[in-house]
N, CA, C, O and the ligand as a Tripos MOL2 file, in Angstrom:
@<TRIPOS>MOLECULE
protein
  297   295    75     0     0
PROTEIN
NO_CHARGES

@<TRIPOS>ATOM
      1 N          35.7900   44.4560    4.3870 N.3       1 MET1
      2 CA         34.9920   45.1030    3.3250 C.3       1 MET1
      3 C          34.9630   46.6220    3.5020 C.2       1 MET1
      4 O          35.1540   47.3770    2.5480 O.2       1 MET1
      5 N          34.7210   47.0480    4.7300 N.am      2 LEU2
      6 CA         34.6100   48.4900    4.9860 C.3       2 LEU2
      7 C          35.9470   49.1900    4.6950 C.2       2 LEU2
      8 O          35.9730   50.3010    4.1650 O.2       2 LEU2
      9 N          37.0490   48.5250    5.0490 N.am      3 GLU3
     10 CA         38.3650   49.1190    4.7800 C.3       3 GLU3
     11 C          38.5840   49.3050    3.2800 C.2       3 GLU3
     12 O          39.0590   50.3470    2.8280 O.2       3 GLU3
     13 N          38.2260   48.2680    2.5180 N.am      4 ASP4
     14 CA         38.3910   48.3560    1.0700 C.3       4 ASP4
     15 C          37.5790   49.5140    0.4950 C.2       4 ASP4
     16 O          38.0440   50.2620   -0.3650 O.2       4 ASP4
     17 N          36.3640   49.6340    0.9930 N.am      5 PHE5
     18 CA         35.4940   50.6970    0.5110 C.3       5 PHE5
     19 C          36.1030   52.0680    0.8020 C.2       5 PHE5
     20 O          36.1140   52.9450   -0.0620 O.2       5 PHE5
     21 N          36.6070   52.2450    2.0140 N.am      6 ASP6
     22 CA         37.1900   53.5350    2.3820 C.3       6 ASP6
     23 C          38.3960   53.8770    1.5060 C.2       6 ASP6
     24 O          38.5610   55.0190    1.0750 O.2       6 ASP6
     25 N          39.2330   52.8770    1.2500 N.am      7 GLU7
     26 CA         40.4120   53.1400    0.4290 C.3       7 GLU7
     27 C          40.0170   53.5300   -0.9920 C.2       7 GLU7
     28 O          40.6070   54.4310   -1.5890 O.2       7 GLU7
     29 N          39.0100   52.8380   -1.5230 N.am      8 LEU8
     30 CA         38.5500   53.1480   -2.8680 C.3       8 LEU8
     31 C          37.9760   54.5620   -2.9180 C.2       8 LEU8
     32 O          38.2620   55.3160   -3.8480 O.2       8 LEU8
     33 N          37.1690   54.9230   -1.9230 N.am      9 THR9
     34 CA         36.5540   56.2470   -1.8930 C.3       9 THR9
     35 C          37.6240   57.3360   -1.8130 C.2       9 THR9
     36 O          37.5490   58.3430   -2.5180 O.2       9 THR9
     37 N          38.6200   57.1260   -0.9500 N.am     10 LEU10
     38 CA         39.6830   58.1240   -0.8230 C.3      10 LEU10
     39 C          40.4490   58.2740   -2.1310 C.2      10 LEU10
     40 O          40.8160   59.3820   -2.5220 O.2      10 LEU10
     41 N          40.6890   57.1500   -2.8060 N.am     11 ALA11
     42 CA         41.4030   57.1980   -4.0800 C.3      11 ALA11
     43 C          40.5920   57.9760   -5.1180 C.2      11 ALA11
     44 O          41.1470   58.7420   -5.9050 O.2      11 ALA11
     45 N          39.2810   57.7720   -5.1100 N.am     12 GLU12
     46 CA         38.4210   58.4860   -6.0660 C.3      12 GLU12
     47 C          38.3990   59.9820   -5.7740 C.2      12 GLU12
     48 O          38.4290   60.8040   -6.6890 O.2      12 GLU12
     49 N          38.3470   60.3220   -4.4890 N.am     13 ILE13
     50 CA         38.3620   61.7430   -4.1140 C.3      13 ILE13
     51 C          39.6770   62.3790   -4.5470 C.2      13 ILE13
     52 O          39.6960   63.4850   -5.0880 O.2      13 ILE13
     53 N          40.7760   61.6680   -4.3010 N.am     14 ALA14
     54 CA         42.0960   62.1980   -4.6740 C.3      14 ALA14
     55 C          42.1920   62.3830   -6.1880 C.2      14 ALA14
     56 O          42.7140   63.3930   -6.6610 O.2      14 ALA14
     57 N          41.6900   61.4100   -6.9460 N.am     15 ALA15
     58 CA         41.7330   61.5030   -8.3990 C.3      15 ALA15
     59 C          40.8820   62.6750   -8.8840 C.2      15 ALA15
     60 O          41.2670   63.3870   -9.8120 O.2      15 ALA15
     61 N          39.7310   62.8690   -8.2560 N.am     16 GLY16
     62 CA         38.8570   63.9730   -8.6330 C.3      16 GLY16
     63 C          39.5010   65.3130   -8.3630 C.2      16 GLY16
     64 O          39.3920   66.2360   -9.1710 O.2      16 GLY16
     65 N          40.1780   65.4250   -7.2220 N.am     17 ALA17
     66 CA         40.8370   66.6860   -6.8800 C.3      17 ALA17
     67 C          41.9410   66.9800   -7.8730 C.2      17 ALA17
     68 O          42.1330   68.1280   -8.2750 O.2      17 ALA17
     69 N          42.6690   65.9460   -8.2720 N.am     18 THR18
     70 CA         43.7690   66.1370   -9.2130 C.3      18 THR18
     71 C          43.2490   66.5960  -10.5730 C.2      18 THR18
     72 O          43.8070   67.5140  -11.1750 O.2      18 THR18
     73 N          42.1780   65.9580  -11.0590 N.am     19 SER19
     74 CA         41.6790   66.3370  -12.3760 C.3      19 SER19
     75 C          41.0440   67.7300  -12.3450 C.2      19 SER19
     76 O          41.0930   68.4520  -13.3410 O.2      19 SER19
     77 N          40.4450   68.1150  -11.2040 N.am     20 SER20
     78 CA         39.8940   69.4670  -11.0910 C.3      20 SER20
     79 C          41.0040   70.5000  -11.1890 C.2      20 SER20
     80 O          40.8710   71.5020  -11.8920 O.2      20 SER20
     81 N          42.0960   70.2530  -10.4830 N.am     21 ALA21
     82 CA         43.2280   71.1790  -10.5340 C.3      21 ALA21
     83 C          43.7910   71.2440  -11.9450 C.2      21 ALA21
     84 O          44.1490   72.3200  -12.4240 O.2      21 ALA21
     85 N          43.8720   70.0990  -12.6100 N.am     22 ALA22
     86 CA         44.3880   70.0780  -13.9790 C.3      22 ALA22
     87 C          43.4610   70.8410  -14.9180 C.2      22 ALA22
     88 O          43.9220   71.5350  -15.8240 O.2      22 ALA22
     89 N          42.1430   70.7120  -14.6980 N.am     23 ALA23
     90 CA         41.1760   71.4200  -15.5340 C.3      23 ALA23
     91 C          41.3260   72.9290  -15.3410 C.2      23 ALA23
     92 O          41.2680   73.6930  -16.3050 O.2      23 ALA23
     93 N          41.5190   73.3490  -14.0910 N.am     24 ILE24
     94 CA         41.7050   74.7810  -13.8180 C.3      24 ILE24
     95 C          42.9650   75.2800  -14.5090 C.2      24 ILE24
     96 O          42.9790   76.3800  -15.0620 O.2      24 ILE24
     97 N          44.0260   74.4710  -14.4800 N.am     25 GLN25
     98 CA         45.2700   74.8700  -15.1490 C.3      25 GLN25
     99 C          45.0620   75.0080  -16.6530 C.2      25 GLN25
    100 O          45.6180   75.9070  -17.2840 O.2      25 GLN25
    101 N          44.2450   74.1000  -17.2320 N.am     26 ARG26
    102 CA         43.9850   74.1850  -18.6720 C.3      26 ARG26
    103 C          43.1980   75.4560  -19.0020 C.2      26 ARG26
    104 O          43.4670   76.1130  -20.0080 O.2      26 ARG26
    105 N          42.2150   75.8040  -18.1450 N.am     27 VAL27
    106 CA         41.4380   77.0290  -18.3690 C.3      27 VAL27
    107 C          42.3450   78.2470  -18.2480 C.2      27 VAL27
    108 O          42.2650   79.1730  -19.0550 O.2      27 VAL27
    109 N          43.2120   78.2380  -17.2280 N.am     28 ARG28
    110 CA         44.1430   79.3630  -17.0560 C.3      28 ARG28
    111 C          45.0830   79.4920  -18.2520 C.2      28 ARG28
    112 O          45.4230   80.6030  -18.6600 O.2      28 ARG28
    113 N          45.5050   78.3520  -18.8160 N.am     29 ALA29
    114 CA         46.4070   78.3800  -19.9740 C.3      29 ALA29
    115 C          45.7030   78.9850  -21.1880 C.2      29 ALA29
    116 O          46.3170   79.7020  -21.9780 O.2      29 ALA29
    117 N          44.3980   78.6890  -21.3290 N.am     30 LEU30
    118 CA         43.6170   79.2680  -22.4290 C.3      30 LEU30
    119 C          43.4430   80.7640  -22.2220 C.2      30 LEU30
    120 O          43.6470   81.5580  -23.1410 O.2      30 LEU30
    121 N          43.0630   81.1410  -21.0080 N.am     31 HIS31
    122 CA         42.7580   82.5500  -20.6980 C.3      31 HIS31
    123 C          44.0070   83.2430  -20.1670 C.2      31 HIS31
    124 O          43.9940   83.8460  -19.0940 O.2      31 HIS31
    125 N          45.0920   83.1440  -20.9470 N.am     32 ARG32
    126 CA         46.3440   83.7400  -20.4990 C.3      32 ARG32
    127 C          46.4190   85.1970  -20.9570 C.2      32 ARG32
    128 O          45.7870   85.5730  -21.9440 O.2      32 ARG32
    129 N          47.1910   86.0150  -20.2380 N.am     33 PRO33
    130 CA         47.3170   87.4250  -20.6230 C.3      33 PRO33
    131 C          48.2950   87.6110  -21.7670 C.2      33 PRO33
    132 O          49.2500   86.8480  -21.9140 O.2      33 PRO33
    133 N          48.0490   88.6420  -22.5830 N.am     34 VAL34
    134 CA         48.9850   89.0080  -23.6440 C.3      34 VAL34
    135 C          48.9450   90.5330  -23.7830 C.2      34 VAL34
    136 O          47.8970   91.1560  -23.6090 O.2      34 VAL34
    137 N          50.1090   91.1240  -24.1010 N.am     35 GLU35
    138 CA         50.1850   92.5630  -24.3490 C.3      35 GLU35
    139 C          49.6620   92.8610  -25.7500 C.2      35 GLU35
    140 O          50.1410   92.2940  -26.7320 O.2      35 GLU35
    141 N          48.6790   93.7520  -25.8360 N.am     36 HIS36
    142 CA         48.1120   94.0940  -27.1400 C.3      36 HIS36
    143 C          47.7220   95.5650  -27.1210 C.2      36 HIS36
    144 O          46.8820   95.9810  -26.3240 O.2      36 HIS36
    145 N          48.3260   96.3400  -27.9900 N.am     37 GLY37
    146 CA         48.0180   97.7700  -28.0750 C.3      37 GLY37
    147 C          48.2600   98.4990  -26.7640 C.2      37 GLY37
    148 O          47.5180   99.4190  -26.4180 O.2      37 GLY37
    149 N          49.3020   98.0930  -26.0240 N.am     38 GLY38
    150 CA         49.6360   98.7470  -24.7640 C.3      38 GLY38
    151 C          48.7770   98.3150  -23.6050 C.2      38 GLY38
    152 O          48.8950   98.8600  -22.5070 O.2      38 GLY38
    153 N          47.9100   97.3420  -23.8280 N.am     39 ARG39
    154 CA         47.0560   96.8440  -22.7460 C.3      39 ARG39
    155 C          47.2990   95.3510  -22.5570 C.2      39 ARG39
    156 O          47.8000   94.6720  -23.4530 O.2      39 ARG39
    157 N          46.9350   94.8530  -21.3790 N.am     40 THR40
    158 CA         46.9930   93.4130  -21.1340 C.3      40 THR40
    159 C          45.5910   92.8560  -21.3270 C.2      40 THR40
    160 O          44.6560   93.2200  -20.6140 O.2      40 THR40
    161 N          45.4640   91.9660  -22.3060 N.am     41 ILE41
    162 CA         44.1480   91.4060  -22.6300 C.3      41 ILE41
    163 C          44.1790   89.8860  -22.5090 C.2      41 ILE41
    164 O          45.2470   89.2770  -22.4390 O.2      41 ILE41
    165 N          42.9750   89.2740  -22.4850 N.am     42 CYS42
    166 CA         42.8450   87.8270  -22.4110 C.3      42 CYS42
    167 C          42.9000   87.2430  -23.8190 C.2      42 CYS42
    168 O          42.1470   87.6550  -24.7020 O.2      42 CYS42
    169 N          43.7970   86.2810  -24.0190 N.am     43 VAL43
    170 CA         43.9700   85.6550  -25.3250 C.3      43 VAL43
    171 C          42.6620   85.0010  -25.7900 C.2      43 VAL43
    172 O          42.2230   85.2110  -26.9210 O.2      43 VAL43
    173 N          42.0420   84.2040  -24.9000 N.am     44 GLU44
    174 CA         40.8620   83.4360  -25.2830 C.3      44 GLU44
    175 C          39.6460   84.3410  -25.5110 C.2      44 GLU44
    176 O          38.9840   84.2320  -26.5430 O.2      44 GLU44
    177 N          39.3490   85.2250  -24.5660 N.am     45 CYS45
    178 CA         38.1470   86.0620  -24.6750 C.3      45 CYS45
    179 C          38.2510   87.0540  -25.8380 C.2      45 CYS45
    180 O          37.2430   87.4110  -26.4480 O.2      45 CYS45
    181 N          39.4750   87.4950  -26.1380 N.am     46 SER46
    182 CA         39.6600   88.4780  -27.2000 C.3      46 SER46
    183 C          39.8240   87.8130  -28.5660 C.2      46 SER46
    184 O          39.8110   88.4920  -29.5930 O.2      46 SER46
    185 N          39.9760   86.5000  -28.5810 N.am     47 GLY47
    186 CA         40.2400   85.8070  -29.8380 C.3      47 GLY47
    187 C          41.5700   86.2290  -30.4310 C.2      47 GLY47
    188 O          41.7110   86.3590  -31.6470 O.2      47 GLY47
    189 N          42.5520   86.4440  -29.5480 N.am     48 TRP48
    190 CA         43.8570   86.9520  -29.9840 C.3      48 TRP48
    191 C          44.6500   85.8760  -30.7140 C.2      48 TRP48
    192 O          44.7100   84.7290  -30.2700 O.2      48 TRP48
    193 N          45.2540   86.2500  -31.8270 N.am     49 ALA49
    194 CA         46.1570   85.3540  -32.5400 C.3      49 ALA49
    195 C          47.0100   86.1790  -33.4880 C.2      49 ALA49
    196 O          46.5010   87.0320  -34.2150 O.2      49 ALA49
    197 N          48.3020   85.9210  -33.4760 N.am     50 ASP50
    198 CA         49.2310   86.5700  -34.4000 C.3      50 ASP50
    199 C          49.1180   88.0900  -34.3710 C.2      50 ASP50
    200 O          49.1900   88.7380  -35.4160 O.2      50 ASP50
    201 N          48.9430   88.6620  -33.1810 N.am     51 GLY51
    202 CA         48.9880   90.1100  -33.0340 C.3      51 GLY51
    203 C          47.6870   90.8360  -33.3010 C.2      51 GLY51
    204 O          47.6550   92.0660  -33.2560 O.2      51 GLY51
    205 N          46.5960   90.1000  -33.5830 N.am     52 SER52
    206 CA         45.3080   90.7590  -33.7660 C.3      52 SER52
    207 C          44.2190   89.9800  -33.0360 C.2      52 SER52
    208 O          44.4190   88.8250  -32.6600 O.2      52 SER52
    209 N          43.0590   90.6220  -32.8370 N.am     53 THR53
    210 CA         41.9710   89.9830  -32.1050 C.3      53 THR53
    211 C          40.7540   89.7970  -33.0040 C.2      53 THR53
    212 O          40.4510   90.6490  -33.8400 O.2      53 THR53
    213 N          40.0620   88.6800  -32.8250 N.am     54 ASP54
    214 CA         38.8150   88.4360  -33.5540 C.3      54 ASP54
    215 C          37.6410   89.1230  -32.8680 C.2      54 ASP54
    216 O          36.6680   89.5050  -33.5180 O.2      54 ASP54
    217 N          37.7410   89.2790  -31.5310 N.am     55 ASN55
    218 CA         36.6740   89.9100  -30.7370 C.3      55 ASN55
    219 C          37.1800   91.2480  -30.2150 C.2      55 ASN55
    220 O          38.3790   91.5210  -30.2820 O.2      55 ASN55
    221 N          36.2690   92.1020  -29.6860 N.am     56 PRO56
    222 CA         36.7470   93.3020  -28.9990 C.3      56 PRO56
    223 C          37.7060   92.9050  -27.8850 C.2      56 PRO56
    224 O          37.4050   91.9820  -27.1280 O.2      56 PRO56
    225 N          38.8640   93.5800  -27.7580 N.am     57 PRO57
    226 CA         39.8360   93.1970  -26.7360 C.3      57 PRO57
    227 C          39.2170   93.2050  -25.3340 C.2      57 PRO57
    228 O          38.5830   94.1770  -24.9250 O.2      57 PRO57
    229 N          39.4160   92.0990  -24.6110 N.am     58 THR58
    230 CA         38.8940   91.9490  -23.2520 C.3      58 THR58
    231 C          40.0480   92.0270  -22.2720 C.2      58 THR58
    232 O          41.0080   91.2630  -22.3710 O.2      58 THR58
    233 N          39.9540   92.9580  -21.3170 N.am     59 ALA59
    234 CA         41.0370   93.1400  -20.3460 C.3      59 ALA59
    235 C          41.2610   91.8660  -19.5440 C.2      59 ALA59
    236 O          40.3220   91.1370  -19.2240 O.2      59 ALA59
    237 N          42.5440   91.6130  -19.2220 N.am     60 HIS60
    238 CA         42.9300   90.4880  -18.3690 C.3      60 HIS60
    239 C          43.2850   91.0190  -16.9850 C.2      60 HIS60
    240 O          43.9810   92.0310  -16.9100 O.2      60 HIS60
    241 N          42.8500   90.4010  -15.8790 N.am     61 PRO61
    242 CA         42.0990   89.1420  -15.8060 C.3      61 PRO61
    243 C          40.6430   89.3050  -16.2510 C.2      61 PRO61
    244 O          39.9440   90.2220  -15.8200 O.2      61 PRO61
    245 N          40.2060   88.3930  -17.1220 N.am     62 CYS62
    246 CA         38.8480   88.4160  -17.6390 C.3      62 CYS62
    247 C          37.8890   87.8130  -16.6040 C.2      62 CYS62
    248 O          38.3070   87.3840  -15.5290 O.2      62 CYS62
    249 N          36.6050   87.7900  -16.9480 N.am     63 ALA63
    250 CA         35.5900   87.2840  -16.0160 C.3      63 ALA63
    251 C          35.8660   85.8350  -15.6240 C.2      63 ALA63
    252 O          35.6180   85.4420  -14.4840 O.2      63 ALA63
    253 N          36.3770   85.0410  -16.5650 N.am     64 THR64
    254 CA         36.6600   83.6340  -16.2730 C.3      64 THR64
    255 C          37.7640   83.4930  -15.2360 C.2      64 THR64
    256 O          37.6370   82.7210  -14.2860 O.2      64 THR64
    257 N          38.8490   84.2420  -15.4230 N.am     65 ILE65
    258 CA         39.9620   84.1810  -14.4690 C.3      65 ILE65
    259 C          39.5250   84.7480  -13.1210 C.2      65 ILE65
    260 O          39.9020   84.2240  -12.0720 O.2      65 ILE65
    261 N          38.7330   85.8140  -13.1490 N.am     66 GLN66
    262 CA         38.2480   86.3940  -11.8870 C.3      66 GLN66
    263 C          37.3930   85.3860  -11.1270 C.2      66 GLN66
    264 O          37.4510   85.3080   -9.9000 O.2      66 GLN66
    265 N          36.5950   84.6120  -11.8740 N.am     67 ALA67
    266 CA         35.7530   83.5910  -11.2360 C.3      67 ALA67
    267 C          36.6190   82.5120  -10.5980 C.2      67 ALA67
    268 O          36.3270   82.0540   -9.4930 O.2      67 ALA67
    269 N          37.6850   82.1030  -11.2910 N.am     68 LEU68
    270 CA         38.5920   81.1050  -10.7210 C.3      68 LEU68
    271 C          39.2770   81.6640   -9.4780 C.2      68 LEU68
    272 O          39.4000   80.9680   -8.4700 O.2      68 LEU68
    273 N          39.7240   82.9170   -9.5450 N.am     69 ASP69
    274 CA         40.4320   83.5200   -8.4210 C.3      69 ASP69
    275 C          39.5200   83.6410   -7.2060 C.2      69 ASP69
    276 O          39.9390   83.3640   -6.0820 O.2      69 ASP69
    277 N          38.2700   84.0560   -7.4300 N.am     70 SER70
    278 CA         37.3560   84.2330   -6.2940 C.3      70 SER70
    279 C          36.9950   82.8920   -5.6820 C.2      70 SER70
    280 O          36.7650   82.7930   -4.4770 O.2      70 SER70
    281 N          36.9460   81.8390   -6.5350 N.am     71 GLN71
    282 CA         36.6550   80.4970   -6.0320 C.3      71 GLN71
    283 C          37.7820   79.9990   -5.1410 C.2      71 GLN71
    284 O          37.5410   79.3580   -4.1180 O.2      71 GLN71
    285 N          39.0240   80.3010   -5.5410 N.am     72 GLU72
    286 CA         40.1740   79.7790   -4.8050 C.3      72 GLU72
    287 C          40.4030   80.5030   -3.4890 C.2      72 GLU72
    288 O          40.9400   79.9120   -2.5530 O.2      72 GLU72
    289 N          40.0120   81.7660   -3.3930 N.am     73 THR73
    290 CA         40.2720   82.5240   -2.1700 C.3      73 THR73
    291 C          39.1360   82.3990   -1.1730 C.2      73 THR73
    292 O          39.2900   82.7800   -0.0130 O.2      73 THR73
    293 N          37.9980   81.8710   -1.6050 N.am     74 THR74
    294 CA         36.8570   81.7420   -0.6850 C.3      74 THR74
    295 C          37.0330   80.5310    0.2100 C.2      74 THR74
    296 O          36.1770   80.2560    1.0510 O.2      74 THR74
    297 ZN         39.3030   85.0880  -20.7690 Zn       75 ZN75
@<TRIPOS>BOND
     1     1     2 1
     2     2     3 1
     3     3     4 2
     4     3     5 am
     5     5     6 1
     6     6     7 1
     7     7     8 2
     8     7     9 am
     9     9    10 1
    10    10    11 1
    11    11    12 2
    12    11    13 am
    13    13    14 1
    14    14    15 1
    15    15    16 2
    16    15    17 am
    17    17    18 1
    18    18    19 1
    19    19    20 2
    20    19    21 am
    21    21    22 1
    22    22    23 1
    23    23    24 2
    24    23    25 am
    25    25    26 1
    26    26    27 1
    27    27    28 2
    28    27    29 am
    29    29    30 1
    30    30    31 1
    31    31    32 2
    32    31    33 am
    33    33    34 1
    34    34    35 1
    35    35    36 2
    36    35    37 am
    37    37    38 1
    38    38    39 1
    39    39    40 2
    40    39    41 am
    41    41    42 1
    42    42    43 1
    43    43    44 2
    44    43    45 am
    45    45    46 1
    46    46    47 1
    47    47    48 2
    48    47    49 am
    49    49    50 1
    50    50    51 1
    51    51    52 2
    52    51    53 am
    53    53    54 1
    54    54    55 1
    55    55    56 2
    56    55    57 am
    57    57    58 1
    58    58    59 1
    59    59    60 2
    60    59    61 am
    61    61    62 1
    62    62    63 1
    63    63    64 2
    64    63    65 am
    65    65    66 1
    66    66    67 1
    67    67    68 2
    68    67    69 am
    69    69    70 1
    70    70    71 1
    71    71    72 2
    72    71    73 am
    73    73    74 1
    74    74    75 1
    75    75    76 2
    76    75    77 am
    77    77    78 1
    78    78    79 1
    79    79    80 2
    80    79    81 am
    81    81    82 1
    82    82    83 1
    83    83    84 2
    84    83    85 am
    85    85    86 1
    86    86    87 1
    87    87    88 2
    88    87    89 am
    89    89    90 1
    90    90    91 1
    91    91    92 2
    92    91    93 am
    93    93    94 1
    94    94    95 1
    95    95    96 2
    96    95    97 am
    97    97    98 1
    98    98    99 1
    99    99   100 2
   100    99   101 am
   101   101   102 1
   102   102   103 1
   103   103   104 2
   104   103   105 am
   105   105   106 1
   106   106   107 1
   107   107   108 2
   108   107   109 am
   109   109   110 1
   110   110   111 1
   111   111   112 2
   112   111   113 am
   113   113   114 1
   114   114   115 1
   115   115   116 2
   116   115   117 am
   117   117   118 1
   118   118   119 1
   119   119   120 2
   120   119   121 am
   121   121   122 1
   122   122   123 1
   123   123   124 2
   124   123   125 am
   125   125   126 1
   126   126   127 1
   127   127   128 2
   128   127   129 am
   129   129   130 1
   130   130   131 1
   131   131   132 2
   132   131   133 am
   133   133   134 1
   134   134   135 1
   135   135   136 2
   136   135   137 am
   137   137   138 1
   138   138   139 1
   139   139   140 2
   140   139   141 am
   141   141   142 1
   142   142   143 1
   143   143   144 2
   144   143   145 am
   145   145   146 1
   146   146   147 1
   147   147   148 2
   148   147   149 am
   149   149   150 1
   150   150   151 1
   151   151   152 2
   152   151   153 am
   153   153   154 1
   154   154   155 1
   155   155   156 2
   156   155   157 am
   157   157   158 1
   158   158   159 1
   159   159   160 2
   160   159   161 am
   161   161   162 1
   162   162   163 1
   163   163   164 2
   164   163   165 am
   165   165   166 1
   166   166   167 1
   167   167   168 2
   168   167   169 am
   169   169   170 1
   170   170   171 1
   171   171   172 2
   172   171   173 am
   173   173   174 1
   174   174   175 1
   175   175   176 2
   176   175   177 am
   177   177   178 1
   178   178   179 1
   179   179   180 2
   180   179   181 am
   181   181   182 1
   182   182   183 1
   183   183   184 2
   184   183   185 am
   185   185   186 1
   186   186   187 1
   187   187   188 2
   188   187   189 am
   189   189   190 1
   190   190   191 1
   191   191   192 2
   192   191   193 am
   193   193   194 1
   194   194   195 1
   195   195   196 2
   196   195   197 am
   197   197   198 1
   198   198   199 1
   199   199   200 2
   200   199   201 am
   201   201   202 1
   202   202   203 1
   203   203   204 2
   204   203   205 am
   205   205   206 1
   206   206   207 1
   207   207   208 2
   208   207   209 am
   209   209   210 1
   210   210   211 1
   211   211   212 2
   212   211   213 am
   213   213   214 1
   214   214   215 1
   215   215   216 2
   216   215   217 am
   217   217   218 1
   218   218   219 1
   219   219   220 2
   220   219   221 am
   221   221   222 1
   222   222   223 1
   223   223   224 2
   224   223   225 am
   225   225   226 1
   226   226   227 1
   227   227   228 2
   228   227   229 am
   229   229   230 1
   230   230   231 1
   231   231   232 2
   232   231   233 am
   233   233   234 1
   234   234   235 1
   235   235   236 2
   236   235   237 am
   237   237   238 1
   238   238   239 1
   239   239   240 2
   240   239   241 am
   241   241   242 1
   242   242   243 1
   243   243   244 2
   244   243   245 am
   245   245   246 1
   246   246   247 1
   247   247   248 2
   248   247   249 am
   249   249   250 1
   250   250   251 1
   251   251   252 2
   252   251   253 am
   253   253   254 1
   254   254   255 1
   255   255   256 2
   256   255   257 am
   257   257   258 1
   258   258   259 1
   259   259   260 2
   260   259   261 am
   261   261   262 1
   262   262   263 1
   263   263   264 2
   264   263   265 am
   265   265   266 1
   266   266   267 1
   267   267   268 2
   268   267   269 am
   269   269   270 1
   270   270   271 1
   271   271   272 2
   272   271   273 am
   273   273   274 1
   274   274   275 1
   275   275   276 2
   276   275   277 am
   277   277   278 1
   278   278   279 1
   279   279   280 2
   280   279   281 am
   281   281   282 1
   282   282   283 1
   283   283   284 2
   284   283   285 am
   285   285   286 1
   286   286   287 1
   287   287   288 2
   288   287   289 am
   289   289   290 1
   290   290   291 1
   291   291   292 2
   292   291   293 am
   293   293   294 1
   294   294   295 1
   295   295   296 2
@<TRIPOS>SUBSTRUCTURE
     1 MET1         2 RESIDUE 1 A MET
     2 LEU2         6 RESIDUE 1 A LEU
     3 GLU3        10 RESIDUE 1 A GLU
     4 ASP4        14 RESIDUE 1 A ASP
     5 PHE5        18 RESIDUE 1 A PHE
     6 ASP6        22 RESIDUE 1 A ASP
     7 GLU7        26 RESIDUE 1 A GLU
     8 LEU8        30 RESIDUE 1 A LEU
     9 THR9        34 RESIDUE 1 A THR
    10 LEU10       38 RESIDUE 1 A LEU
    11 ALA11       42 RESIDUE 1 A ALA
    12 GLU12       46 RESIDUE 1 A GLU
    13 ILE13       50 RESIDUE 1 A ILE
    14 ALA14       54 RESIDUE 1 A ALA
    15 ALA15       58 RESIDUE 1 A ALA
    16 GLY16       62 RESIDUE 1 A GLY
    17 ALA17       66 RESIDUE 1 A ALA
    18 THR18       70 RESIDUE 1 A THR
    19 SER19       74 RESIDUE 1 A SER
    20 SER20       78 RESIDUE 1 A SER
    21 ALA21       82 RESIDUE 1 A ALA
    22 ALA22       86 RESIDUE 1 A ALA
    23 ALA23       90 RESIDUE 1 A ALA
    24 ILE24       94 RESIDUE 1 A ILE
    25 GLN25       98 RESIDUE 1 A GLN
    26 ARG26      102 RESIDUE 1 A ARG
    27 VAL27      106 RESIDUE 1 A VAL
    28 ARG28      110 RESIDUE 1 A ARG
    29 ALA29      114 RESIDUE 1 A ALA
    30 LEU30      118 RESIDUE 1 A LEU
    31 HIS31      122 RESIDUE 1 A HIS
    32 ARG32      126 RESIDUE 1 A ARG
    33 PRO33      130 RESIDUE 1 A PRO
    34 VAL34      134 RESIDUE 1 A VAL
    35 GLU35      138 RESIDUE 1 A GLU
    36 HIS36      142 RESIDUE 1 A HIS
    37 GLY37      146 RESIDUE 1 A GLY
    38 GLY38      150 RESIDUE 1 A GLY
    39 ARG39      154 RESIDUE 1 A ARG
    40 THR40      158 RESIDUE 1 A THR
    41 ILE41      162 RESIDUE 1 A ILE
    42 CYS42      166 RESIDUE 1 A CYS
    43 VAL43      170 RESIDUE 1 A VAL
    44 GLU44      174 RESIDUE 1 A GLU
    45 CYS45      178 RESIDUE 1 A CYS
    46 SER46      182 RESIDUE 1 A SER
    47 GLY47      186 RESIDUE 1 A GLY
    48 TRP48      190 RESIDUE 1 A TRP
    49 ALA49      194 RESIDUE 1 A ALA
    50 ASP50      198 RESIDUE 1 A ASP
    51 GLY51      202 RESIDUE 1 A GLY
    52 SER52      206 RESIDUE 1 A SER
    53 THR53      210 RESIDUE 1 A THR
    54 ASP54      214 RESIDUE 1 A ASP
    55 ASN55      218 RESIDUE 1 A ASN
    56 PRO56      222 RESIDUE 1 A PRO
    57 PRO57      226 RESIDUE 1 A PRO
    58 THR58      230 RESIDUE 1 A THR
    59 ALA59      234 RESIDUE 1 A ALA
    60 HIS60      238 RESIDUE 1 A HIS
    61 PRO61      242 RESIDUE 1 A PRO
    62 CYS62      246 RESIDUE 1 A CYS
    63 ALA63      250 RESIDUE 1 A ALA
    64 THR64      254 RESIDUE 1 A THR
    65 ILE65      258 RESIDUE 1 A ILE
    66 GLN66      262 RESIDUE 1 A GLN
    67 ALA67      266 RESIDUE 1 A ALA
    68 LEU68      270 RESIDUE 1 A LEU
    69 ASP69      274 RESIDUE 1 A ASP
    70 SER70      278 RESIDUE 1 A SER
    71 GLN71      282 RESIDUE 1 A GLN
    72 GLU72      286 RESIDUE 1 A GLU
    73 THR73      290 RESIDUE 1 A THR
    74 THR74      294 RESIDUE 1 A THR
    75 ZN75       297 GROUP 0 **** ****
């Protein structure tokens, strides 16, 4: 019984780690850099689409990417 439990727990931990990494990749894909007006800005934070922004241009790496980077290096 104890062996079965340990294997199940390890599998759940592994699955959780995989989905966390995938979630981070999805966030990074959203908050990707793009050249706009001679600057590198965040697509998601700036609302960039088709060469214009819906929001004030936000420099890349934005706060979201910086938070991910600081989490990974700590
Ligand atoms: Zn962003």
